[in-house]
C-alpha positions in Angstrom: 107.3 75.0 101.3 104.6 76.1 102.5 101.7 77.6 99.5 102.0 81.0 100.7 105.8 81.0 100.6 105.9 79.7 97.3 105.4 81.8 93.5 103.5 79.1 92.2 103.6 78.8 88.0 100.9 80.3 86.3 99.2 76.6 84.1 99.8 77.3 80.5 99.5 74.7 77.9 99.3 72.1 78.8 97.8 69.7 76.6 96.3 70.7 72.9 94.6 69.0 69.9 94.8 70.3 66.8 94.2 68.1 62.9 96.3 69.6 60.2 94.9 70.1 56.8 96.3 72.7 55.1 99.3 73.7 56.7 101.3 70.8 57.6 104.8 72.6 58.4 102.5 74.8 61.0 105.1 75.3 64.0 103.8 75.3 67.4 103.5 78.4 69.7 103.7 78.2 73.7 103.1 80.6 75.6 103.9 80.6 79.8 102.9 83.5 81.9 106.0 83.0 83.7 109.6 83.0 82.5 111.0 79.0 82.3 114.1 77.6 83.1 114.5 76.2 80.1 116.2 72.9 80.6 112.9 71.0 81.8 111.1 71.9 79.6 109.8 68.3 78.9 107.2 67.5 75.5 105.6 65.1 74.0 103.8 65.0 70.9 101.6 62.0 69.1 101.9 60.9 66.6 105.9 62.2 66.6 106.4 63.9 63.5 110.4 64.4 64.6 112.5 66.9 63.3 112.2 69.5 66.2 113.7 72.7 66.8 112.6 75.2 70.0 113.4 79.2 69.1 112.9 80.4 72.8 111.9 84.0 73.3 114.2 86.5 75.7 112.0 86.2 78.6 111.6 82.7 78.1 108.2 83.2 78.5 106.8 81.6 74.6 108.8 79.0 72.5 108.0 78.2 69.2 108.8 74.6 67.5 109.3 73.2 64.2 109.1 70.4 63.3 109.5 67.4 60.2 106.1 68.5 58.3 102.6 67.0 59.3 101.2 64.7 58.0 97.2 66.0 56.3 93.9 64.9 58.1 96.3 63.5 61.1 95.3 64.3 64.1 98.5 65.4 66.4 97.8 65.7 70.2 100.8 68.2 72.4 100.9 68.1 76.7 103.9 69.6 78.2 104.9 67.1 80.7 107.0 69.3 83.0 108.5 72.4 83.6 109.4 74.7 85.8 109.5 78.0 86.3 112.6 80.4 87.3 111.7 80.2 91.4 111.9 75.9 89.9 108.5 75.8 90.9 106.0 73.5 88.8 103.7 73.8 86.0 100.8 73.9 87.9 98.4 70.8 85.4 95.2 71.9 83.8 94.2 72.4 80.2 93.7 74.9 77.7 92.7 74.2 74.4 94.9 75.2 71.1 92.7 77.9 69.9 
């Protein structure tokens, strides 16, 4: 497949790190620039608090993750390791910091 024939999924949040201190049950929210085939969404969290439930918006461009409580004064790193748009194009790697 030629690059010019491919509708490339825009870079989104691939990895972010945040220290959760006050809000130990803060949701993780990820915004994509294109609709995602939600069955291709794969992630890693370290350390993993467990209990993840993911809720997608109607356009499949944003997902909210709820989880068991984070531990205070602990740094968590989150990676989206795979995702494809509706045309089957994979996520383009890139770092987007949490703001």
